[in-house]
C-alpha atoms as an extended CHARMM CRD file, in Angstrom:
* protein
*
       250  EXT
         1         1  MET       CA            -75.8160000000       60.9570000000      -51.7100000000  PROA      1               0.0000000000
         2         2  ILE       CA            -75.7820000000       60.9940000000      -47.8640000000  PROA      2               0.0000000000
         3         3  LYS       CA            -71.9900000000       60.7410000000      -47.9460000000  PROA      3               0.0000000000
         4         4  ILE       CA            -71.5960000000       63.7100000000      -50.2560000000  PROA      4               0.0000000000
         5         5  ILE       CA            -74.0460000000       65.8220000000      -48.1480000000  PROA      5               0.0000000000
         6         6  ILE       CA            -71.9490000000       65.0640000000      -45.0410000000  PROA      6               0.0000000000
         7         7  LEU       CA            -68.7240000000       65.9530000000      -46.8170000000  PROA      7               0.0000000000
         8         8  GLY       CA            -70.2720000000       69.1380000000      -48.2340000000  PROA      8               0.0000000000
         9         9  ILE       CA            -71.4580000000       70.3190000000      -44.7650000000  PROA      9               0.0000000000
        10        10  VAL       CA            -68.1120000000       69.4060000000      -43.1680000000  PROA      10              0.0000000000
        11        11  GLN       CA            -66.0890000000       71.1260000000      -45.8590000000  PROA      11              0.0000000000
        12        12  GLY       CA            -68.1690000000       74.2720000000      -45.8220000000  PROA      12              0.0000000000
        13        13  LEU       CA            -68.1690000000       74.7160000000      -42.0560000000  PROA      13              0.0000000000
        14        14  THR       CA            -64.6000000000       73.6590000000      -41.2960000000  PROA      14              0.0000000000
        15        15  GLU       CA            -63.0850000000       75.4160000000      -44.2750000000  PROA      15              0.0000000000
        16        16  PHE       CA            -64.0230000000       78.7780000000      -42.7330000000  PROA      16              0.0000000000
        17        17  LEU       CA            -64.4110000000       78.2580000000      -39.1110000000  PROA      17              0.0000000000
        18        18  PRO       CA            -60.9610000000       78.1200000000      -37.3760000000  PROA      18              0.0000000000
        19        19  ILE       CA            -61.1500000000       74.3620000000      -36.6130000000  PROA      19              0.0000000000
        20        20  SER       CA            -59.1800000000       72.9100000000      -39.6870000000  PROA      20              0.0000000000
        21        21  SER       CA            -61.0170000000       71.3340000000      -42.5580000000  PROA      21              0.0000000000
        22        22  SER       CA            -58.0490000000       69.0270000000      -43.2020000000  PROA      22              0.0000000000
        23        23  GLY       CA            -58.0350000000       67.8980000000      -39.6150000000  PROA      23              0.0000000000
        24        24  HSD       CA            -61.7350000000       67.0870000000      -39.5690000000  PROA      24              0.0000000000
        25        25  LEU       CA            -61.6280000000       65.3540000000      -42.9530000000  PROA      25              0.0000000000
        26        26  SER       CA            -58.7420000000       63.1820000000      -41.7540000000  PROA      26              0.0000000000
        27        27  ILE       CA            -60.8100000000       62.1480000000      -38.7110000000  PROA      27              0.0000000000
        28        28  LEU       CA            -63.7940000000       61.3630000000      -40.9710000000  PROA      28              0.0000000000
        29        29  GLU       CA            -61.6620000000       59.2430000000      -43.2380000000  PROA      29              0.0000000000
        30        30  ASN       CA            -59.9250000000       57.3330000000      -40.4570000000  PROA      30              0.0000000000
        31        31  TYR       CA            -62.8350000000       56.7320000000      -38.1190000000  PROA      31              0.0000000000
        32        32  LEU       CA            -65.9920000000       56.8140000000      -40.2300000000  PROA      32              0.0000000000
        33        33  GLY       CA            -64.4300000000       55.4530000000      -43.4410000000  PROA      33              0.0000000000
        34        34  ILE       CA            -65.7370000000       58.5390000000      -45.3400000000  PROA      34              0.0000000000
        35        35  THR       CA            -63.2580000000       59.1950000000      -48.1020000000  PROA      35              0.0000000000
        36        36  LYS       CA            -63.5280000000       61.3900000000      -51.1780000000  PROA      36              0.0000000000
        37        37  PRO       CA            -61.9950000000       61.0660000000      -54.6680000000  PROA      37              0.0000000000
        38        38  VAL       CA            -60.0480000000       63.9100000000      -56.3130000000  PROA      38              0.0000000000
        39        39  SER       CA            -63.1560000000       65.0080000000      -58.3380000000  PROA      39              0.0000000000
        40        40  VAL       CA            -65.2120000000       65.4550000000      -55.1290000000  PROA      40              0.0000000000
        41        41  THR       CA            -62.4070000000       67.2680000000      -53.3530000000  PROA      41              0.0000000000
        42        42  ALA       CA            -61.9560000000       69.7520000000      -56.2020000000  PROA      42              0.0000000000
        43        43  PHE       CA            -65.6390000000       70.6030000000      -56.4170000000  PROA      43              0.0000000000
        44        44  LEU       CA            -66.1260000000       70.8450000000      -52.6830000000  PROA      44              0.0000000000
        45        45  HSD       CA            -63.2300000000       73.3310000000      -52.6220000000  PROA      45              0.0000000000
        46        46  LEU       CA            -64.7480000000       75.1200000000      -55.5050000000  PROA      46              0.0000000000
        47        47  GLY       CA            -68.0250000000       75.5200000000      -53.5220000000  PROA      47              0.0000000000
        48        48  THR       CA            -66.2250000000       77.1540000000      -50.5800000000  PROA      48              0.0000000000
        49        49  PHE       CA            -64.2620000000       79.3570000000      -53.0680000000  PROA      49              0.0000000000
        50        50  PHE       CA            -67.5510000000       80.6290000000      -54.5080000000  PROA      50              0.0000000000
        51        51  ALA       CA            -68.9080000000       81.1220000000      -50.9670000000  PROA      51              0.0000000000
        52        52  THR       CA            -66.0080000000       83.4310000000      -50.3330000000  PROA      52              0.0000000000
        53        53  LEU       CA            -66.6060000000       85.3400000000      -53.5270000000  PROA      53              0.0000000000
        54        54  LEU       CA            -70.2570000000       85.7120000000      -52.6810000000  PROA      54              0.0000000000
        55        55  PHE       CA            -69.7970000000       86.7740000000      -49.0700000000  PROA      55              0.0000000000
        56        56  PHE       CA            -67.0800000000       89.3980000000      -49.8240000000  PROA      56              0.0000000000
        57        57  ARG       CA            -68.5520000000       90.4090000000      -53.1940000000  PROA      57              0.0000000000
        58        58  GLU       CA            -68.8410000000       94.1830000000      -52.1340000000  PROA      58              0.0000000000
        59        59  ASP       CA            -65.2730000000       94.2880000000      -50.9560000000  PROA      59              0.0000000000
        60        60  ILE       CA            -63.9950000000       92.4730000000      -54.1310000000  PROA      60              0.0000000000
        61        61  ILE       CA            -66.0290000000       94.7390000000      -56.5230000000  PROA      61              0.0000000000
        62        62  LYS       CA            -64.8110000000       97.8360000000      -54.6520000000  PROA      62              0.0000000000
        63        63  ILE       CA            -61.1030000000       96.7440000000      -54.9770000000  PROA      63              0.0000000000
        64        64  ILE       CA            -61.4790000000       95.8940000000      -58.6620000000  PROA      64              0.0000000000
        65        65  ALA       CA            -63.2870000000       99.1260000000      -59.4430000000  PROA      65              0.0000000000
        66        66  GLY       CA            -60.5910000000      101.0400000000      -57.5460000000  PROA      66              0.0000000000
        67        67  LEU       CA            -57.8490000000       99.2940000000      -59.5620000000  PROA      67              0.0000000000
        68        68  PHE       CA            -59.4320000000      100.4070000000      -62.8320000000  PROA      68              0.0000000000
        69        69  LYS       CA            -59.5650000000      103.9890000000      -61.3390000000  PROA      69              0.0000000000
        70        70  ARG       CA            -56.0210000000      103.6370000000      -60.0710000000  PROA      70              0.0000000000
        71        71  GLU       CA            -57.0550000000      104.5260000000      -56.5450000000  PROA      71              0.0000000000
        72        72  THR       CA            -54.1950000000      104.2600000000      -54.0790000000  PROA      72              0.0000000000
        73        73  LYS       CA            -56.2060000000      102.4430000000      -51.4370000000  PROA      73              0.0000000000
        74        74  SER       CA            -57.1380000000       99.5860000000      -53.8660000000  PROA      74              0.0000000000
        75        75  LEU       CA            -53.6870000000       99.3680000000      -55.2740000000  PROA      75              0.0000000000
        76        76  ARG       CA            -52.1680000000       99.0680000000      -51.8600000000  PROA      76              0.0000000000
        77        77  TYR       CA            -54.6750000000       96.4970000000      -50.6750000000  PROA      77              0.0000000000
        78        78  THR       CA            -54.0100000000       94.3610000000      -53.8110000000  PROA      78              0.0000000000
        79        79  LEU       CA            -50.2640000000       94.6790000000      -53.2210000000  PROA      79              0.0000000000
        80        80  TYR       CA            -50.8360000000       93.4860000000      -49.5700000000  PROA      80              0.0000000000
        81        81  ILE       CA            -52.8270000000       90.4570000000      -50.8590000000  PROA      81              0.0000000000
        82        82  ILE       CA            -50.0770000000       89.6140000000      -53.3650000000  PROA      82              0.0000000000
        83        83  MET       CA            -47.2440000000       89.9920000000      -50.8360000000  PROA      83              0.0000000000
        84        84  GLY       CA            -49.1850000000       87.9760000000      -48.2530000000  PROA      84              0.0000000000
        85        85  ASN       CA            -49.4160000000       85.0880000000      -50.6350000000  PROA      85              0.0000000000
        86        86  ILE       CA            -45.6640000000       84.9590000000      -51.4190000000  PROA      86              0.0000000000
        87        87  PRO       CA            -44.8030000000       82.8620000000      -48.2600000000  PROA      87              0.0000000000
        88        88  ILE       CA            -47.1920000000       80.0640000000      -49.0020000000  PROA      88              0.0000000000
        89        89  VAL       CA            -46.2220000000       79.8890000000      -52.6530000000  PROA      89              0.0000000000
        90        90  VAL       CA            -42.5450000000       79.6230000000      -51.9030000000  PROA      90              0.0000000000
        91        91  PHE       CA            -43.0630000000       77.2980000000      -49.0380000000  PROA      91              0.0000000000
        92        92  ALA       CA            -45.3620000000       74.9440000000      -51.0680000000  PROA      92              0.0000000000
        93        93  LEU       CA            -42.8920000000       74.8260000000      -53.9550000000  PROA      93              0.0000000000
        94        94  LEU       CA            -39.8370000000       74.0950000000      -51.8820000000  PROA      94              0.0000000000
        95        95  PHE       CA            -41.4090000000       71.4710000000      -49.5100000000  PROA      95              0.0000000000
        96        96  ARG       CA            -44.2120000000       70.0060000000      -51.6250000000  PROA      96              0.0000000000
        97        97  ASN       CA            -43.2200000000       66.3560000000      -51.0720000000  PROA      97              0.0000000000
        98        98  PHE       CA            -42.6850000000       66.8710000000      -47.2740000000  PROA      98              0.0000000000
        99        99  ILE       CA            -46.0770000000       68.5410000000      -46.9940000000  PROA      99              0.0000000000
       100       100  GLU       CA            -47.7870000000       65.7800000000      -48.8190000000  PROA      100             0.0000000000
       101       101  SER       CA            -46.1350000000       63.2050000000      -46.6010000000  PROA      101             0.0000000000
       102       102  THR       CA            -47.7810000000       64.6400000000      -43.5140000000  PROA      102             0.0000000000
       103       103  PHE       CA            -51.2310000000       63.8510000000      -44.7530000000  PROA      103             0.0000000000
       104       104  THR       CA            -50.7040000000       60.1260000000      -44.3790000000  PROA      104             0.0000000000
       105       105  GLU       CA            -50.5560000000       60.0700000000      -40.5590000000  PROA      105             0.0000000000
       106       106  ILE       CA            -53.6670000000       60.8600000000      -38.5760000000  PROA      106             0.0000000000
       107       107  ARG       CA            -51.6450000000       61.7130000000      -35.4240000000  PROA      107             0.0000000000
       108       108  ILE       CA            -49.9080000000       64.5400000000      -37.1410000000  PROA      108             0.0000000000
       109       109  ALA       CA            -53.2120000000       66.0700000000      -38.0190000000  PROA      109             0.0000000000
       110       110  VAL       CA            -54.4990000000       65.6100000000      -34.5040000000  PROA      110             0.0000000000
       111       111  VAL       CA            -51.3820000000       67.1940000000      -32.9330000000  PROA      111             0.0000000000
       112       112  PHE       CA            -51.5760000000       70.1330000000      -35.3140000000  PROA      112             0.0000000000
       113       113  LEU       CA            -55.1690000000       70.4850000000      -34.5710000000  PROA      113             0.0000000000
       114       114  GLY       CA            -54.1530000000       70.9670000000      -30.8570000000  PROA      114             0.0000000000
       115       115  ILE       CA            -51.5620000000       73.5820000000      -31.9730000000  PROA      115             0.0000000000
       116       116  THR       CA            -54.2990000000       75.4520000000      -33.8060000000  PROA      116             0.0000000000
       117       117  GLY       CA            -56.3510000000       75.3450000000      -30.6760000000  PROA      117             0.0000000000
       118       118  ILE       CA            -53.5580000000       76.8450000000      -28.5300000000  PROA      118             0.0000000000
       119       119  ILE       CA            -52.9040000000       79.6260000000      -31.0500000000  PROA      119             0.0000000000
       120       120  VAL       CA            -56.5080000000       80.5260000000      -31.3300000000  PROA      120             0.0000000000
       121       121  LEU       CA            -56.9740000000       80.3710000000      -27.5440000000  PROA      121             0.0000000000
       122       122  LEU       CA            -54.0210000000       82.7500000000      -27.0220000000  PROA      122             0.0000000000
       123       123  THR       CA            -55.9830000000       85.5620000000      -28.7950000000  PROA      123             0.0000000000
       124       124  SER       CA            -58.1550000000       85.7910000000      -25.6800000000  PROA      124             0.0000000000
       125       125  ILE       CA            -55.2410000000       87.2880000000      -23.6600000000  PROA      125             0.0000000000
       126       126  ILE       CA            -54.1430000000       89.9960000000      -26.1380000000  PROA      126             0.0000000000
       127       127  LYS       CA            -55.5920000000       93.5250000000      -25.9960000000  PROA      127             0.0000000000
       128       128  LYS       CA            -57.8170000000       94.1840000000      -28.9980000000  PROA      128             0.0000000000
       129       129  CYS       CA            -56.5090000000       97.0320000000      -31.1330000000  PROA      129             0.0000000000
       130       130  ASP       CA            -57.8840000000       98.9500000000      -34.0780000000  PROA      130             0.0000000000
       131       131  LYS       CA            -55.1360000000       98.9290000000      -36.6390000000  PROA      131             0.0000000000
       132       132  GLN       CA            -55.5790000000       98.3700000000      -40.3160000000  PROA      132             0.0000000000
       133       133  ILE       CA            -53.6180000000       96.1210000000      -42.7230000000  PROA      133             0.0000000000
       134       134  SER       CA            -50.1150000000       97.1940000000      -43.7730000000  PROA      134             0.0000000000
       135       135  LEU       CA            -47.2850000000       95.6460000000      -45.7450000000  PROA      135             0.0000000000
       136       136  ILE       CA            -45.5660000000       94.1300000000      -42.7300000000  PROA      136             0.0000000000
       137       137  ARG       CA            -48.8130000000       92.8840000000      -41.2270000000  PROA      137             0.0000000000
       138       138  ALA       CA            -49.8090000000       91.3620000000      -44.5640000000  PROA      138             0.0000000000
       139       139  LEU       CA            -46.4700000000       89.3840000000      -44.5760000000  PROA      139             0.0000000000
       140       140  ILE       CA            -46.9360000000       88.2130000000      -41.0170000000  PROA      140             0.0000000000
       141       141  VAL       CA            -50.5190000000       87.0040000000      -41.7950000000  PROA      141             0.0000000000
       142       142  GLY       CA            -49.0080000000       85.4610000000      -44.9360000000  PROA      142             0.0000000000
       143       143  VAL       CA            -46.5750000000       83.4600000000      -42.8640000000  PROA      143             0.0000000000
       144       144  GLY       CA            -49.5910000000       82.2410000000      -40.7320000000  PROA      144             0.0000000000
       145       145  GLN       CA            -51.2870000000       81.0980000000      -43.9980000000  PROA      145             0.0000000000
       146       146  MET       CA            -48.0060000000       79.3690000000      -45.0590000000  PROA      146             0.0000000000
       147       147  PHE       CA            -48.0260000000       77.0450000000      -42.1680000000  PROA      147             0.0000000000
       148       148  ALA       CA            -51.6570000000       76.1600000000      -42.7390000000  PROA      148             0.0000000000
       149       149  VAL       CA            -50.6140000000       73.9170000000      -45.5800000000  PROA      149             0.0000000000
       150       150  PHE       CA            -50.1950000000       71.1530000000      -42.9620000000  PROA      150             0.0000000000
       151       151  PRO       CA            -53.2090000000       68.9870000000      -41.8860000000  PROA      151             0.0000000000
       152       152  GLY       CA            -54.7830000000       70.1310000000      -38.7350000000  PROA      152             0.0000000000
       153       153  LEU       CA            -53.5170000000       73.7020000000      -38.8870000000  PROA      153             0.0000000000
       154       154  SER       CA            -56.4970000000       75.8920000000      -39.6520000000  PROA      154             0.0000000000
       155       155  ARG       CA            -55.9050000000       78.5720000000      -42.3820000000  PROA      155             0.0000000000
       156       156  SER       CA            -58.5040000000       80.8850000000      -41.0270000000  PROA      156             0.0000000000
       157       157  GLY       CA            -57.4320000000       80.1990000000      -37.4480000000  PROA      157             0.0000000000
       158       158  LEU       CA            -53.8310000000       80.9960000000      -38.0640000000  PROA      158             0.0000000000
       159       159  THR       CA            -54.3550000000       83.9730000000      -40.3010000000  PROA      159             0.0000000000
       160       160  ILE       CA            -56.9770000000       85.6290000000      -38.2040000000  PROA      160             0.0000000000
       161       161  ALA       CA            -54.8960000000       84.9900000000      -34.9960000000  PROA      161             0.0000000000
       162       162  THR       CA            -51.7260000000       86.3970000000      -36.4670000000  PROA      162             0.0000000000
       163       163  GLY       CA            -53.7140000000       89.3790000000      -37.6550000000  PROA      163             0.0000000000
       164       164  LEU       CA            -55.0250000000       89.9660000000      -34.2070000000  PROA      164             0.0000000000
       165       165  PHE       CA            -51.5380000000       89.5200000000      -32.7530000000  PROA      165             0.0000000000
       166       166  THR       CA            -50.2750000000       92.2850000000      -34.9440000000  PROA      166             0.0000000000
       167       167  GLY       CA            -52.9890000000       94.6710000000      -33.6490000000  PROA      167             0.0000000000
       168       168  LEU       CA            -55.4770000000       94.3800000000      -36.5710000000  PROA      168             0.0000000000
       169       169  ASN       CA            -59.0660000000       95.3500000000      -35.9010000000  PROA      169             0.0000000000
       170       170  PRO       CA            -61.0450000000       92.0040000000      -35.5260000000  PROA      170             0.0000000000
       171       171  GLU       CA            -63.1840000000       92.8900000000      -38.5270000000  PROA      171             0.0000000000
       172       172  GLU       CA            -60.1210000000       93.7520000000      -40.5930000000  PROA      172             0.0000000000
       173       173  ALA       CA            -58.3870000000       90.5480000000      -39.5410000000  PROA      173             0.0000000000
       174       174  PHE       CA            -61.3810000000       88.6080000000      -40.5940000000  PROA      174             0.0000000000
       175       175  ARG       CA            -61.7460000000       90.3540000000      -43.9270000000  PROA      175             0.0000000000
       176       176  PHE       CA            -58.1060000000       90.2160000000      -44.9140000000  PROA      176             0.0000000000
       177       177  SER       CA            -57.7600000000       86.5720000000      -43.9540000000  PROA      177             0.0000000000
       178       178  PHE       CA            -60.3100000000       85.5260000000      -46.5240000000  PROA      178             0.0000000000
       179       179  LEU       CA            -59.4580000000       88.0090000000      -49.2380000000  PROA      179             0.0000000000
       180       180  LEU       CA            -55.8680000000       86.8190000000      -48.8660000000  PROA      180             0.0000000000
       181       181  SER       CA            -57.0480000000       83.2110000000      -49.3710000000  PROA      181             0.0000000000
       182       182  LEU       CA            -58.6110000000       83.7390000000      -52.7300000000  PROA      182             0.0000000000
       183       183  PRO       CA            -55.4950000000       83.5540000000      -55.0020000000  PROA      183             0.0000000000
       184       184  ALA       CA            -54.1060000000       80.5840000000      -53.0860000000  PROA      184             0.0000000000
       185       185  VAL       CA            -57.3720000000       78.7180000000      -53.0080000000  PROA      185             0.0000000000
       186       186  LEU       CA            -58.0390000000       79.4520000000      -56.7130000000  PROA      186             0.0000000000
       187       187  GLY       CA            -54.5660000000       78.1610000000      -57.5600000000  PROA      187             0.0000000000
       188       188  ALA       CA            -55.0640000000       74.9980000000      -55.6360000000  PROA      188             0.0000000000
       189       189  ASN       CA            -58.5400000000       74.5120000000      -57.2000000000  PROA      189             0.0000000000
       190       190  LEU       CA            -57.1650000000       74.8020000000      -60.6940000000  PROA      190             0.0000000000
       191       191  ILE       CA            -54.4260000000       72.2110000000      -59.9120000000  PROA      191             0.0000000000
       192       192  GLU       CA            -57.1210000000       69.8740000000      -58.5060000000  PROA      192             0.0000000000
       193       193  LEU       CA            -59.4660000000       70.3520000000      -61.4870000000  PROA      193             0.0000000000
       194       194  ARG       CA            -56.6260000000       69.5710000000      -63.9120000000  PROA      194             0.0000000000
       195       195  GLU       CA            -56.4000000000       66.1170000000      -62.4170000000  PROA      195             0.0000000000
       196       196  ILE       CA            -60.0500000000       65.2660000000      -63.1400000000  PROA      196             0.0000000000
       197       197  THR       CA            -60.5450000000       63.0300000000      -66.1540000000  PROA      197             0.0000000000
       198       198  ASN       CA            -64.2230000000       62.1800000000      -65.7390000000  PROA      198             0.0000000000
       199       199  LEU       CA            -67.2770000000       62.8520000000      -63.5060000000  PROA      199             0.0000000000
       200       200  PRO       CA            -68.9490000000       59.5260000000      -62.9200000000  PROA      200             0.0000000000
       201       201  ASN       CA            -71.3530000000       60.9940000000      -60.3750000000  PROA      201             0.0000000000
       202       202  ALA       CA            -71.7830000000       64.4370000000      -61.6610000000  PROA      202             0.0000000000
       203       203  VAL       CA            -75.1960000000       65.1130000000      -59.9780000000  PROA      203             0.0000000000
       204       204  GLU       CA            -73.9040000000       64.1060000000      -56.5040000000  PROA      204             0.0000000000
       205       205  ILE       CA            -70.7000000000       66.1250000000      -56.9970000000  PROA      205             0.0000000000
       206       206  PHE       CA            -72.5830000000       69.2770000000      -57.9190000000  PROA      206             0.0000000000
       207       207  VAL       CA            -74.9460000000       68.7660000000      -55.0110000000  PROA      207             0.0000000000
       208       208  GLY       CA            -71.9490000000       68.5270000000      -52.7670000000  PROA      208             0.0000000000
       209       209  MET       CA            -70.4480000000       71.6930000000      -54.2120000000  PROA      209             0.0000000000
       210       210  PHE       CA            -73.7430000000       73.5220000000      -53.6700000000  PROA      210             0.0000000000
       211       211  ILE       CA            -73.9660000000       72.2930000000      -50.0790000000  PROA      211             0.0000000000
       212       212  SER       CA            -70.2850000000       73.3890000000      -49.3690000000  PROA      212             0.0000000000
       213       213  LEU       CA            -71.1690000000       76.7660000000      -50.8080000000  PROA      213             0.0000000000
       214       214  VAL       CA            -74.2500000000       77.2520000000      -48.6050000000  PROA      214             0.0000000000
       215       215  SER       CA            -72.7160000000       75.8360000000      -45.4120000000  PROA      215             0.0000000000
       216       216  GLY       CA            -69.4910000000       77.8670000000      -46.1160000000  PROA      216             0.0000000000
       217       217  TYR       CA            -71.5270000000       81.0600000000      -46.4890000000  PROA      217             0.0000000000
       218       218  ILE       CA            -73.3060000000       80.3830000000      -43.1830000000  PROA      218             0.0000000000
       219       219  ALA       CA            -69.9220000000       79.7110000000      -41.4830000000  PROA      219             0.0000000000
       220       220  LEU       CA            -68.6610000000       83.0610000000      -42.6990000000  PROA      220             0.0000000000
       221       221  LYS       CA            -71.6690000000       84.7420000000      -41.2380000000  PROA      221             0.0000000000
       222       222  ILE       CA            -71.1030000000       82.9220000000      -37.9080000000  PROA      222             0.0000000000
       223       223  LEU       CA            -67.4440000000       83.6790000000      -37.7940000000  PROA      223             0.0000000000
       224       224  ARG       CA            -67.8930000000       87.3970000000      -38.5920000000  PROA      224             0.0000000000
       225       225  VAL       CA            -69.9800000000       87.8000000000      -35.3940000000  PROA      225             0.0000000000
       226       226  LEU       CA            -67.8890000000       85.5880000000      -33.1560000000  PROA      226             0.0000000000
       227       227  VAL       CA            -64.5060000000       87.0840000000      -34.2230000000  PROA      227             0.0000000000
       228       228  GLN       CA            -65.2770000000       90.1900000000      -32.2540000000  PROA      228             0.0000000000
       229       229  LYS       CA            -65.3700000000       88.6730000000      -28.7310000000  PROA      229             0.0000000000
       230       230  TRP       CA            -65.5990000000       84.8580000000      -28.9290000000  PROA      230             0.0000000000
       231       231  PHE       CA            -62.9850000000       83.8410000000      -31.3610000000  PROA      231             0.0000000000
       232       232  HSD       CA            -60.9740000000       81.9600000000      -28.6540000000  PROA      232             0.0000000000
       233       233  LEU       CA            -63.8200000000       79.4880000000      -28.0990000000  PROA      233             0.0000000000
       234       234  PHE       CA            -62.8320000000       77.7080000000      -31.2670000000  PROA      234             0.0000000000
       235       235  GLY       CA            -59.4600000000       77.1650000000      -29.6650000000  PROA      235             0.0000000000
       236       236  ILE       CA            -61.1090000000       75.3320000000      -26.7560000000  PROA      236             0.0000000000
       237       237  TYR       CA            -62.9760000000       73.0710000000      -29.2410000000  PROA      237             0.0000000000
       238       238  CYS       CA            -59.8210000000       72.2800000000      -31.1840000000  PROA      238             0.0000000000
       239       239  LEU       CA            -57.8110000000       71.3950000000      -27.9900000000  PROA      239             0.0000000000
       240       240  LEU       CA            -60.5600000000       69.1620000000      -26.6660000000  PROA      240             0.0000000000
       241       241  LEU       CA            -60.9050000000       67.3260000000      -29.9720000000  PROA      241             0.0000000000
       242       242  SER       CA            -57.1330000000       66.9600000000      -30.3000000000  PROA      242             0.0000000000
       243       243  VAL       CA            -56.8300000000       65.5650000000      -26.7600000000  PROA      243             0.0000000000
       244       244  LEU       CA            -59.7080000000       63.1690000000      -27.3580000000  PROA      244             0.0000000000
       245       245  PHE       CA            -58.2700000000       61.6360000000      -30.5070000000  PROA      245             0.0000000000
       246       246  LEU       CA            -54.6830000000       61.5880000000      -29.1960000000  PROA      246             0.0000000000
       247       247  PHE       CA            -56.0150000000       59.5340000000      -26.3450000000  PROA      247             0.0000000000
       248       248  ILE       CA            -57.7120000000       57.2090000000      -28.7810000000  PROA      248             0.0000000000
       249       249  ASN       CA            -54.5300000000       56.7740000000      -30.9460000000  PROA      249             0.0000000000
       250       250  PHE       CA            -52.2010000000       56.3160000000      -28.0900000000  PROA      250             0.0000000000
């Protein structure tokens, strides 16, 4: 039970904070011997998916209601989410085997964690703008999400950073980043759930899912505040962690 609690907390916090959940989980597996079977992975991811739905429930309801009313704003925003997900879908289909092979080497995850740190840290030197999402910006943010399929590259870090680089308002960069993630995360969750044949420790697994939901919701609240002025601090953390574990490995 202690193991599942740790995994739930780590999954929830690192899935949303721009510090890479895959990078941290690789470190846990390699240095603490904490591994997780497919069933645990699927339900931890499901927990963070529900956390996103819960946190952005008002935005999601507003968009869905607008679609039924055929409101232009909702139709456009839905189009931006769809277009923003095209890069990751195409990339994952074309390079699936190569992507999966990168998860076997801890040093790759650690190097990519450092790259995440550099990208997030660079947001501190750009002038904050107040632009809203557009088709071009959605595609650029989608490219950021595309590269986050690799271990150590934070999805939220890359998508929020690319949004800020295109001039998006920090709040809009934050919101679009996670609304964009919903189709991709749901698709990945469904694939993971299909691979589950039984749940030998169902109680522990559902506890882990609940903990990842709660910790994920808390992480979203923290990030919404910090993205305004302190987003770059996550870059410092990623760089320090990357340097530390590169030193250990080499």
